[in-house]
C-alpha positions in Angstrom: -5.5 -15.2 0.0 -6.7 -12.4 -2.2 -9.4 -9.9 -1.3 -11.8 -8.4 -3.7 -14.4 -5.6 -3.1 -17.3 -5.7 -5.5 -19.5 -2.6 -5.7 -22.6 -1.8 -7.7 -22.3 1.4 -9.7 -19.4 3.5 -10.6 -18.5 6.8 -9.0 -17.6 9.9 -10.9 -16.3 11.7 -7.9 -12.6 12.4 -8.6 -11.7 12.7 -4.9 -13.4 9.5 -4.0 -11.7 7.7 -6.8 -8.3 9.1 -5.7 -8.8 7.8 -2.2 -9.8 4.4 -3.5 -6.7 4.3 -5.6 -4.5 5.5 -2.8 -5.6 3.0 -0.2 -5.8 0.1 -2.8 -2.2 0.8 -3.6 -1.2 0.8 0.1 -3.2 -2.4 0.7 -1.6 -4.2 -2.2 1.7 -4.0 -0.3 0.2 -6.5 2.2 -2.2 -8.7 0.1 -3.5 -9.0 -3.4 -6.5 -6.6 -3.5 -8.8 -5.4 -6.3 -12.0 -3.4 -6.6 -14.5 -4.6 -9.2 -17.3 -2.3 -10.1 -20.5 -3.7 -11.6 -22.1 -1.1 -13.8 -25.5 0.3 -12.7 -28.5 -1.4 -14.2 -30.1 0.6 -17.0 -33.7 1.8 -16.9 -34.2 1.3 -13.2 -37.2 3.7 -13.2 -39.3 1.0 -14.8 -38.1 -1.7 -12.3 -39.6 -2.3 -8.8 -37.2 -2.2 -5.9 -37.3 -6.0 -5.6 -36.6 -6.6 -9.3 -33.7 -4.2 -9.2 -32.2 -6.0 -6.3 -32.7 -9.3 -8.1 -31.0 -8.2 -11.2 -28.1 -6.7 -9.2 -27.9 -9.9 -7.2 -27.6 -12.0 -10.4 -24.6 -9.8 -11.5 -23.0 -10.1 -8.1 -23.4 -13.9 -8.0 -21.9 -14.3 -11.4 -18.7 -12.8 -10.0 -18.3 -15.5 -7.4 -17.4 -19.1 -7.3 -18.5 -21.6 -4.6 -15.1 -21.5 -2.8 -15.2 -17.7 -2.3 -16.0 -16.4 1.1 -18.7 -13.8 0.5 -19.2 -11.0 3.1 -21.9 -8.4 2.6 -21.4 -4.9 3.8 -24.9 -4.5 5.3 -26.3 -2.2 8.0 -27.6 -5.3 9.8 -24.2 -6.9 9.9 -21.8 -7.5 12.7 -19.9 -4.4 13.9 -16.2 -4.5 14.7 -13.6 -2.2 16.2 -10.6 -1.8 14.0 -8.7 -4.2 16.3 -11.5 -6.8 16.1 -11.7 -6.4 12.3 -8.0 -7.0 12.0 -8.5 -10.2 14.0 -11.4 -11.2 11.7 -9.1 -10.7 8.7 -6.4 -12.8 10.3 -8.9 -15.6 11.0 -9.9 -15.6 7.4 -6.3 -15.8 6.3 -5.6 -18.6 8.7 -8.6 -20.5 7.3 -6.7 -20.9 4.0 -9.3 -19.1 1.9 -8.3 -18.5 -1.7 -10.5 -15.5 -2.1 -12.4 -13.3 0.3 -15.0 -11.1 -1.3 -16.7 -8.1 0.3 -19.8 -6.6 -1.5 -21.3 -3.2 -1.5 -24.8 -3.6 -2.9 -27.0 -1.2 -4.8 -29.3 1.5 -3.3 -31.8 -1.0 -2.0 -29.5 -3.6 -0.6 -29.2 -7.2 -1.6 -31.6 -9.8 -3.1 -32.6 -12.9 -1.1 -30.4 -15.0 -3.4 -27.3 -12.9 -2.4 -28.2 -13.1 1.3 -28.6 -16.9 1.0 -25.2 -17.2 -0.7 -23.3 -14.9 1.8 -21.0 -16.3 4.4 -21.6 -13.3 6.6 -22.6 -9.6 7.0 -20.4 -6.7 8.2 -21.6 -3.3 9.3 -19.3 -0.4 8.8 -21.3 1.9 10.9 -24.8 2.4 12.4 -24.9 5.6 10.3 -25.9 5.6 6.6 -23.3 6.6 4.0 -23.6 6.8 0.2 -22.5 3.7 -1.7 -19.6 5.8 -3.1 -18.4 7.0 0.3 -18.3 3.5 1.8 -15.7 2.3 -0.7 -12.8 4.4 0.5 -13.9 4.0 4.2 -13.9 0.3 3.8 -10.6 0.0 1.9 -9.0 2.3 4.5 -10.2 -0.1 7.3 -8.8 -3.1 5.4 -5.5 -1.2 5.1 -5.7 -0.3 8.8 -6.4 -3.9 9.7 -3.2 -5.1 8.0 -1.1 -2.4 9.6 -2.5 -3.6 13.0 -1.6 -7.2 12.1 1.9 -6.1 11.3 2.2 -3.9 14.5 2.9 -0.9 12.3 2.4 2.6 13.8 -0.6 3.6 11.6 -3.2 2.7 14.2 -3.1 4.1 17.7 -4.9 2.5 20.6 
């Protein structure tokens, strides 16, 4: 299985990009992992919220194929402890998936088409974080999940 994180909009924050690179590198020790950034849509000031979500949704869906398992990072999604999240990842690997995709949407969330296509929703926290900050937080949790699965001393219960 390979895991991909799709995110709308790039980040220019050097420290955030360094954290993403560091945890992506660590994660690739366990599984093939990549981050794919979909550039921000231009001229969003002239677009309604719904139209912006629709356009972003089209770009997200173009990055998937029917066999992909698509999980949206969404505030209304299921919350896990780190231990439970590692079990979730193990279950996905045991299912024989070729590719597991997690998606961080744009500032207004996801279009109805993306929600319809999704295989599930995952909440990182009940708190709200910027779309840039969620990236390293999520990648670190993926890394933590794999260290838990391997019984490595990174995570302490």
